[in-house]
N, C-alpha and C positions, 0 to 999 in steps of 0.2 A: 622456482618462483619465490620472490621475496614475500614474506608474510606481513610486512609492515603496512597494514591497511589503516583506514580512517578510524576504525573502532577497535577496542580491545575485547569487546564482547558483542555477540550478535543480538542486540537489543530489540529490534523491531518485531520479531516473532513473539518475544516475551511480552512486549507492550500490547500487541494486538490479541494475543492469547489471554493475557490478563484482563483486557477490556471485555473480551467475550465472556470470560468466566464471571466477572463482576456483573455484567449485563444479564447473564443467565440466572445468577443467584437473585438479583433484584427483581427479575421477571417473576420468580416464584414467591419471593418474600414480600414484595411490594408491587403487586400487579396493578397496572394502570389501564384505564379504559381504552378501548380500541375502536376502530371504525366498524359500524354494523354491516351485516350482510345486506345486499349482495355486493356492495362496494368492497368489502373485505376480501371477497374471492378474486376480484380484479387486482387488488393490492398484493395478495398472495402470489398471483401469476407474475406481477411486476418484480416481486422479490426473487423469484426463481430466475427470471431473465437477468437481474442484476448479479446474482450469484454466478451464473454461467459466464457472464461478461467478465466478472472479477477473476474467475479461474482462467479464462482464456487469456486475459492480459498478463497474468502472472506466468503462465506457461509460455506465452509468446516472448516475454521478456527474458525468461531463462534460456530459451532457445537462441535468441539474438545474442545473448552474452556468451553462450557456449560457442556459437558460430564465430564470434569475434575473438575467441580464445582468451577470455577474461573470466575471473571467478565471480560467482554470484555472492560469495561471502564478504560482508563488509569488514571482516577482520583481515582480509588479504588485500594486498596492493592491486589496484586496477591496472591491468597491462595495456588495455586498449579502450579508447573512448568509443562507446557504443551509441550510435545515433539512428540506427535503423529499427524497423519493426515498431513496437509501441513506444520506443524511445524517440520516435519522430513526432509524437504529439504530447508526451509527458516525460519529464526528466526522471520521474520516480514511478515507473509503471508497476513495480512489485508492491510498493506501499499504496498506490492507488487501488490496485487489485485487492489488497487486504482490507482497505477501507470499504470498498464495494461489497466485499464478503460480509462485513458487519452490517452494512445497510441492508443488503439482500436478506440476510437472516432475520433482521428486525422486521422487514416487510412481510416475509413469509411466515414468521412466527406470530406476528401481530404484537411485537414488543417494542414499545417506545424506548426502553432502556438500551437496546442495541443501536437504535437511531441516535441516541445521545452519546453512546460510547464511541461511535465512529469518528466524529470530529475531534473528540478528546484524544483518542489514540493517534489520530493524524497530527494534531498539534504537538503532542509529546514526542512522537517520532521525528517531527521536524526539528525540535529542539535537541533531542538526544542523538539522533543519527544523521539526518539530512544535512544539518549545518556542518558537521565534521566531514561528511562525505564530499560536500561541495568544496570545502577547503582542500581536501586531498586531491580532488579532480583538478582544481585550478592550479595547484602546485605541480601536478604531474603533466598537465596538458596545456596550461597557459592560455594563449590567445585562442586556440582551437576550442577550448572549453568555454571561454567567455563568449565567443561567437555563437556557439551552440545555445548558451543560456539566453542570448538575445533572440534566438529563433523559436525556442521551445520553452514553455512555461514549466514551473516546478511541479504543478499538479495537472491542470488541464486548461 
């Protein structure tokens, strides 16, 4: 398999991990007020549901990529255009799942910092990774990729 992928380094896990670390530190250093009980209990439960959903999307995307015979690593060339599984409703299910994890942890922990970090991580990932990946996919798959983009949104 050719290793010439869209990225030289696997940035998204670093971006999301960094966002989580900063949010965790800020949660302890600069705690912000949160929703009072009993509503906080409901929000906690929603957070768990969002976390489970994020994990499910990531695992389903990895499975779809494996079944299609293409690498999950953005440093490797994409061998096949994957459009099934969660790729049928989002072009970036793994990044969507990572964003959901940050949101879910924020809801479950009662931390506004995680809720703030999620869109920031998503925007940075869009600039650093998604734009390069989209160019790579368009170069590799041409019209098939452009048709896919017309049917499926970048996020949701």
